[in-house]
The first five atom37 places (N, CA, C, CB, O) and aatype in JSON, in Angstrom:
{
  "aatype": [12, 6, 13, 8, 7, 13, 11, 16, 4, 12, 10, 9, 15, 2, 15, 13, 8, 9, 1, 1, 9, 1, 18, 9, 0, 2, 0, 9, 7, 18, 15, 0, 10, 18, 18, 0, 3, 1, 15, 13, 5, 0, 19, 1, 11, 5, 7, 18, 1, 16, 10, 8, 6, 10, 11, 0, 13, 1, 16, 16, 8, 11, 19, 9, 11, 6, 10, 15, 2, 14],
  "atom_mask": [
    [1, 1, 1, 1, 1],
    [1, 1, 1, 1, 1],
    [1, 1, 1, 1, 1],
    [1, 1, 1, 1, 1],
    [1, 1, 1, 0, 1],
    [1, 1, 1, 1, 1],
    [1, 1, 1, 1, 1],
    [1, 1, 1, 1, 1],
    [1, 1, 1, 1, 1],
    [1, 1, 1, 1, 1],
    [1, 1, 1, 1, 1],
    [1, 1, 1, 1, 1],
    [1, 1, 1, 1, 1],
    [1, 1, 1, 1, 1],
    [1, 1, 1, 1, 1],
    [1, 1, 1, 1, 1],
    [1, 1, 1, 1, 1],
    [1, 1, 1, 1, 1],
    [1, 1, 1, 1, 1],
    [1, 1, 1, 1, 1],
    [1, 1, 1, 1, 1],
    [1, 1, 1, 1, 1],
    [1, 1, 1, 1, 1],
    [1, 1, 1, 1, 1],
    [1, 1, 1, 1, 1],
    [1, 1, 1, 1, 1],
    [1, 1, 1, 1, 1],
    [1, 1, 1, 1, 1],
    [1, 1, 1, 0, 1],
    [1, 1, 1, 1, 1],
    [1, 1, 1, 1, 1],
    [1, 1, 1, 1, 1],
    [1, 1, 1, 1, 1],
    [1, 1, 1, 1, 1],
    [1, 1, 1, 1, 1],
    [1, 1, 1, 1, 1],
    [1, 1, 1, 1, 1],
    [1, 1, 1, 1, 1],
    [1, 1, 1, 1, 1],
    [1, 1, 1, 1, 1],
    [1, 1, 1, 1, 1],
    [1, 1, 1, 1, 1],
    [1, 1, 1, 1, 1],
    [1, 1, 1, 1, 1],
    [1, 1, 1, 1, 1],
    [1, 1, 1, 1, 1],
    [1, 1, 1, 0, 1],
    [1, 1, 1, 1, 1],
    [1, 1, 1, 1, 1],
    [1, 1, 1, 1, 1],
    [1, 1, 1, 1, 1],
    [1, 1, 1, 1, 1],
    [1, 1, 1, 1, 1],
    [1, 1, 1, 1, 1],
    [1, 1, 1, 1, 1],
    [1, 1, 1, 1, 1],
    [1, 1, 1, 1, 1],
    [1, 1, 1, 1, 1],
    [1, 1, 1, 1, 1],
    [1, 1, 1, 1, 1],
    [1, 1, 1, 1, 1],
    [1, 1, 1, 1, 1],
    [1, 1, 1, 1, 1],
    [1, 1, 1, 1, 1],
    [1, 1, 1, 1, 1],
    [1, 1, 1, 1, 1],
    [1, 1, 1, 1, 1],
    [1, 1, 1, 1, 1],
    [1, 1, 1, 1, 1],
    [1, 1, 1, 1, 1]
  ],
  "atom_positions": [
    [[-61.72, -22.36, -30.34], [-61.05, -21.71, -31.42], [-61.54, -20.28, -31.59], [-61.24, -22.48, -32.7], [-60.74, -19.35, -31.74]],
    [[-62.85, -20.11, -31.55], [-63.4, -18.77, -31.72], [-62.93, -17.84, -30.61], [-64.93, -18.83, -31.75], [-62.73, -16.65, -30.85]],
    [[-62.75, -18.37, -29.42], [-62.31, -17.58, -28.28], [-60.98, -16.88, -28.59], [-62.17, -18.46, -27.04], [-60.76, -15.76, -28.15]],
    [[-60.11, -17.55, -29.33], [-58.8, -17.0, -29.67], [-58.8, -16.26, -31.01], [-57.78, -18.1, -29.7], [-57.76, -15.76, -31.44]],
    [[-59.95, -16.19, -31.67], [-60.05, -15.48, -32.94], [-59.63, -16.29, -34.15], [0.0, 0.0, 0.0], [-59.44, -15.73, -35.23]],
    [[-59.48, -17.58, -33.99], [-59.09, -18.41, -35.13], [-60.32, -18.77, -35.95], [-58.37, -19.69, -34.64], [-61.4, -19.02, -35.41]],
    [[-60.14, -18.78, -37.26], [-61.24, -19.14, -38.15], [-61.01, -20.5, -38.82], [-61.41, -18.07, -39.22], [-61.97, -21.15, -39.25]],
    [[-59.77, -20.91, -38.9], [-59.46, -22.2, -39.51], [-58.41, -22.92, -38.67], [-58.97, -22.02, -40.96], [-57.72, -22.32, -37.85]],
    [[-58.31, -24.2, -38.89], [-57.25, -24.98, -38.26], [-56.9, -26.14, -39.17], [-57.68, -25.48, -36.85], [-57.65, -26.48, -40.09]],
    [[-55.78, -26.75, -38.9], [-55.36, -27.91, -39.67], [-55.15, -29.06, -38.7], [-54.06, -27.61, -40.49], [-54.38, -28.95, -37.74]],
    [[-55.84, -30.16, -38.95], [-55.68, -31.36, -38.15], [-54.83, -32.33, -38.96], [-57.06, -31.99, -37.76], [-55.16, -32.65, -40.1]],
    [[-53.76, -32.79, -38.37], [-52.85, -33.67, -39.09], [-52.8, -35.01, -38.39], [-51.44, -33.04, -39.2], [-52.6, -35.08, -37.17]],
    [[-52.97, -36.05, -39.15], [-52.91, -37.39, -38.6], [-52.54, -38.34, -39.73], [-54.27, -37.8, -37.94], [-52.46, -37.94, -40.89]],
    [[-52.32, -39.59, -39.37], [-52.11, -40.55, -40.44], [-53.48, -41.02, -40.94], [-51.24, -41.76, -39.96], [-54.5, -40.76, -40.31]],
    [[-53.48, -41.7, -42.06], [-54.74, -42.08, -42.68], [-55.54, -43.07, -41.85], [-54.48, -42.66, -44.03], [-56.75, -43.21, -42.04]],
    [[-54.88, -43.75, -40.95], [-55.57, -44.74, -40.12], [-56.63, -44.09, -39.23], [-54.56, -45.49, -39.25], [-57.65, -44.72, -38.93]],
    [[-56.41, -42.86, -38.8], [-57.3, -42.18, -37.86], [-58.28, -41.21, -38.52], [-56.49, -41.43, -36.85], [-59.0, -40.49, -37.83]],
    [[-58.31, -41.19, -39.83], [-59.08, -40.16, -40.54], [-60.58, -40.21, -40.23], [-58.87, -40.31, -42.03], [-61.21, -39.16, -40.13]],
    [[-61.15, -41.4, -40.08], [-62.59, -41.48, -39.8], [-62.92, -40.85, -38.45], [-63.05, -42.93, -39.83], [-63.92, -40.14, -38.32]],
    [[-62.07, -41.11, -37.44], [-62.34, -40.53, -36.13], [-62.17, -39.02, -36.15], [-61.42, -41.16, -35.08], [-62.95, -38.3, -35.51]],
    [[-61.18, -38.53, -36.85], [-60.98, -37.08, -36.96], [-62.19, -36.43, -37.64], [-59.69, -36.75, -37.74], [-62.66, -35.38, -37.21]],
    [[-62.68, -37.07, -38.71], [-63.85, -36.55, -39.42], [-65.06, -36.52, -38.49], [-64.15, -37.4, -40.67], [-65.81, -35.54, -38.49]],
    [[-65.25, -37.57, -37.71], [-66.37, -37.64, -36.78], [-66.28, -36.52, -35.74], [-66.41, -39.01, -36.08], [-67.27, -35.84, -35.48]],
    [[-65.11, -36.34, -35.16], [-64.94, -35.3, -34.12], [-65.19, -33.92, -34.71], [-63.51, -35.37, -33.51], [-65.91, -33.11, -34.12]],
    [[-64.62, -33.64, -35.88], [-64.81, -32.33, -36.51], [-66.29, -32.06, -36.78], [-64.01, -32.23, -37.82], [-66.79, -30.97, -36.49]],
    [[-66.97, -33.04, -37.32], [-68.41, -32.87, -37.6], [-69.21, -32.72, -36.31], [-68.94, -34.05, -38.41], [-70.14, -31.93, -36.25]],
    [[-68.85, -33.49, -35.29], [-69.59, -33.46, -34.02], [-69.48, -32.1, -33.33], [-69.08, -34.55, -33.09], [-70.41, -31.68, -32.65]],
    [[-68.35, -31.42, -33.49], [-68.2, -30.12, -32.84], [-68.5, -28.96, -33.79], [-66.78, -29.97, -32.28], [-68.28, -27.8, -33.46]],
    [[-69.0, -29.3, -34.98], [-69.5, -28.26, -35.88], [-68.49, -27.65, -36.83], [0.0, 0.0, 0.0], [-68.72, -26.55, -37.34]],
    [[-67.39, -28.31, -37.08], [-66.4, -27.79, -38.02], [-66.49, -28.54, -39.34], [-64.98, -27.9, -37.44], [-66.55, -29.77, -39.37]],
    [[-66.5, -27.79, -40.42], [-66.46, -28.44, -41.73], [-64.99, -28.62, -42.08], [-67.22, -27.6, -42.83], [-64.15, -27.79, -41.73]],
    [[-64.7, -29.68, -42.76], [-63.3, -29.96, -43.08], [-63.2, -30.79, -44.35], [-62.62, -30.69, -41.91], [-64.16, -31.43, -44.78]],
    [[-62.03, -30.76, -44.93], [-61.71, -31.6, -46.07], [-60.74, -32.67, -45.6], [-61.11, -30.76, -47.25], [-59.94, -32.43, -44.7]],
    [[-60.81, -33.84, -46.2], [-59.99, -34.95, -45.77], [-59.36, -35.63, -46.98], [-60.81, -35.96, -44.96], [-59.93, -35.65, -48.07]],
    [[-58.2, -36.17, -46.75], [-57.54, -36.94, -47.8], [-56.72, -38.05, -47.15], [-56.65, -36.03, -48.7], [-55.99, -37.8, -46.19]],
    [[-56.85, -39.24, -47.65], [-56.05, -40.36, -47.16], [-55.66, -41.22, -48.35], [-56.83, -41.19, -46.09], [-56.47, -41.48, -49.23]],
    [[-54.44, -41.65, -48.36], [-53.96, -42.51, -49.43], [-53.21, -43.68, -48.8], [-53.04, -41.72, -50.44], [-52.14, -43.51, -48.23]],
    [[-53.8, -44.86, -48.91], [-53.15, -46.05, -48.36], [-53.09, -47.14, -49.42], [-53.91, -46.57, -47.1], [-53.99, -47.27, -50.25]],
    [[-52.02, -47.88, -49.38], [-51.9, -49.0, -50.31], [-52.72, -50.19, -49.79], [-50.41, -49.41, -50.48], [-53.08, -50.25, -48.62]],
    [[-53.02, -51.1, -50.67], [-53.77, -52.29, -50.28], [-53.0, -53.07, -49.21], [-54.06, -53.18, -51.51], [-53.61, -53.6, -48.29]],
    [[-51.7, -53.15, -49.33], [-50.89, -53.88, -48.35], [-51.01, -53.24, -46.96], [-49.42, -53.92, -48.8], [-51.08, -53.96, -45.97]],
    [[-51.02, -51.94, -46.89], [-51.15, -51.26, -45.61], [-52.51, -51.56, -44.97], [-50.96, -49.75, -45.78], [-52.6, -51.78, -43.77]],
    [[-53.55, -51.56, -45.78], [-54.89, -51.85, -45.28], [-54.96, -53.29, -44.78], [-55.95, -51.62, -46.39], [-55.58, -53.57, -43.75]],
    [[-54.34, -54.19, -45.5], [-54.37, -55.61, -45.15], [-53.68, -55.89, -43.82], [-53.71, -56.43, -46.24], [-54.09, -56.79, -43.09]],
    [[-52.65, -55.14, -43.5], [-51.87, -55.38, -42.29], [-52.44, -54.71, -41.03], [-50.47, -54.9, -42.5], [-51.86, -54.84, -39.95]],
    [[-53.52, -54.01, -41.15], [-53.98, -53.19, -40.04], [-54.96, -53.87, -39.09], [-54.6, -51.97, -40.57], [-55.47, -53.19, -38.2]],
    [[-55.25, -55.13, -39.23], [-56.26, -55.82, -38.42], [-56.16, -55.55, -36.92], [0.0, 0.0, 0.0], [-57.14, -55.14, -36.3]],
    [[-55.0, -55.76, -36.35], [-54.8, -55.55, -34.91], [-55.04, -54.09, -34.53], [-53.37, -55.98, -34.5], [-55.71, -53.8, -33.55]],
    [[-54.49, -53.2, -35.32], [-54.65, -51.77, -35.02], [-56.1, -51.33, -35.17], [-53.77, -50.93, -35.95], [-56.54, -50.42, -34.47]],
    [[-56.85, -51.97, -36.06], [-58.25, -51.62, -36.24], [-59.05, -51.89, -34.97], [-58.85, -52.4, -37.4], [-59.92, -51.11, -34.61]],
    [[-58.76, -52.98, -34.28], [-59.45, -53.27, -33.03], [-59.22, -52.17, -32.0], [-58.99, -54.62, -32.46], [-60.15, -51.76, -31.3]],
    [[-58.0, -51.69, -31.91], [-57.7, -50.61, -30.98], [-58.32, -49.29, -31.42], [-56.19, -50.44, -30.84], [-58.74, -48.49, -30.59]],
    [[-58.38, -49.06, -32.71], [-59.03, -47.85, -33.23], [-60.52, -47.86, -32.9], [-58.82, -47.72, -34.74], [-61.08, -46.83, -32.56]],
    [[-61.15, -49.02, -33.01], [-62.57, -49.12, -32.66], [-62.8, -48.82, -31.19], [-63.11, -50.51, -32.99], [-63.78, -48.16, -30.84]],
    [[-61.92, -49.29, -30.32], [-62.02, -48.97, -28.89], [-61.89, -47.47, -28.67], [-60.94, -49.73, -28.07], [-62.65, -46.88, -27.91]],
    [[-60.91, -46.87, -29.32], [-60.7, -45.42, -29.18], [-61.89, -44.65, -29.72], [-59.42, -44.98, -29.91], [-62.29, -43.64, -29.14]],
    [[-62.46, -45.11, -30.83], [-63.62, -44.44, -31.4], [-64.8, -44.5, -30.45], [-63.99, -45.08, -32.75], [-65.51, -43.5, -30.28]],
    [[-65.03, -45.64, -29.82], [-66.14, -45.76, -28.87], [-65.95, -44.8, -27.7], [-66.25, -47.21, -28.35], [-66.92, -44.17, -27.25]],
    [[-64.73, -44.68, -27.19], [-64.45, -43.74, -26.1], [-64.68, -42.31, -26.56], [-63.0, -43.92, -25.59], [-65.3, -41.53, -25.85]],
    [[-64.17, -41.98, -27.74], [-64.35, -40.63, -28.29], [-65.83, -40.32, -28.47], [-63.61, -40.5, -29.64], [-66.28, -39.22, -28.15]],
    [[-66.57, -41.28, -28.98], [-68.01, -41.1, -29.21], [-68.72, -40.76, -27.91], [-68.62, -42.36, -29.84], [-69.57, -39.86, -27.88]],
    [[-68.4, -41.46, -26.83], [-69.04, -41.18, -25.54], [-68.7, -39.78, -25.05], [-68.6, -42.22, -24.51], [-69.58, -39.07, -24.56]],
    [[-67.45, -39.38, -25.17], [-67.03, -38.06, -24.69], [-67.69, -36.96, -25.51], [-65.49, -37.92, -24.75], [-68.2, -35.99, -24.94]],
    [[-67.7, -37.09, -26.83], [-68.33, -36.09, -27.69], [-69.82, -35.98, -27.38], [-68.12, -36.45, -29.16], [-70.37, -34.88, -27.33]],
    [[-70.46, -37.12, -27.17], [-71.88, -37.12, -26.86], [-72.16, -36.39, -25.55], [-72.4, -38.54, -26.79], [-73.11, -35.61, -25.46]],
    [[-71.32, -36.64, -24.54], [-71.49, -35.96, -23.24], [-71.26, -34.46, -23.37], [-70.54, -36.55, -22.19], [-71.99, -33.67, -22.76]],
    [[-70.27, -34.07, -24.14], [-69.95, -32.65, -24.31], [-71.01, -31.91, -25.11], [-68.61, -32.49, -24.97], [-71.27, -30.73, -24.87]],
    [[-71.62, -32.6, -26.07], [-72.62, -31.93, -26.9], [-74.0, -31.89, -26.28], [-72.7, -32.61, -28.23], [-74.89, -31.19, -26.77]],
    [[-74.21, -32.64, -25.2], [-75.5, -32.64, -24.48], [-75.27, -32.3, -23.01], [-76.21, -34.02, -24.6], [-75.36, -33.17, -22.15]],
    [[-74.98, -31.02, -22.73], [-74.67, -30.63, -21.33], [-75.87, -30.75, -20.4], [-74.15, -29.22, -21.28], [-75.75, -30.46, -19.21]]
  ]
}
């Protein structure tokens, strides 16, 4: 971002991915604000998707770790 002269950016996602976005932003040194609003019914129905999100988070964690420790 700095290479192109940008000082801010906006990351847009659904609330399901907010934890991973927060982790990535913090891992690469960007401060950010977050907001997610989900109903209880939406949270209740997400079991299957949560398993896939955990897999994606583990992959993201490994990549971020490798990039931050050259």
